[in-house]
N, C-alpha and C positions, 0 to 999 in steps of 0.2 A: 330605713325598717329598723336599724340597732346600731350603738355605738358601742363599740367590746374594748373594754381598757387592759391594759398588762398583757399586749400580744406582740410580737414580730414574726418575720416573715421568715419562713414561707406561711401564706394561709390556703390551706385545700379547699377544694369542693371533693365529698366525699362520697362514693358510691351507695351510701345507705340513706333514706329519706323516711323522714318526721311530720305526718303533718302535711303530706304530698310539697316537704319541699327540703334538700338537699340539704347533710349534714354539714357541719363546716367542720375543718382543723385547722387549729391553731399553736402557734409554739409557744409555750409558758417558758420566760426565764429571766433571772434577774432578779433586781431586788428582795434579796433574801432567799431566792428557789435558788440550792444549789446546784443540780440536777436537772435540766430544761426538759421538759417532757411537750408530748400535741396532745392537747386538749381536745373532745371531741364536745360541737356544741349544737345540741336540738332544737331546730325551730317548734313552738310549742303551740302555735297556731296565732301568733299576733306576732313576734319577737324572736331572736333569737338570746342567749343569754347575755348579756353586758362583761360580767368579770370571768375568765374562762378559770379560776383557782378556786371557786367552791361552788357545789352544789346549784342548781341541776348540771352543771359543766362535768363532763366525767375523762378518765385517763384514757386515752388510744390505747388496745394493745397493738392493732395494727396500723402504723401509717399510711396506707393506702389512698391516693386521691389524685384530683388532679392537680395540680397548681394553679393557684390566679394570681398570688401576688408572690416576688419574689425573682429572683435569678432563672430559673427555669422556666418560669411566665414568660421572663423577658422584662420585667417590668419589679422595680424595686421604689420605696416609695423613698423622696428626699430626706438626708438627715435632720432632724430640727436645727435651728441656729445655736 
């Protein structure tokens, strides 16, 4: 569907829906970002934004949602070699 850059776990499925698809919550941190934050990615009818640090991605005010990637979800990606 989409390749999303500059993210790290946790990845969440949010309760909000855009164009019949759930919004995603991703953690944005590192690479010059001093204070990490969670960004909302909304489906535009074709895909999700590929970069959560620029619009149309927005900072989440309420980071509620179901974690699907990360420690709480029981799945963590393997670190790059």
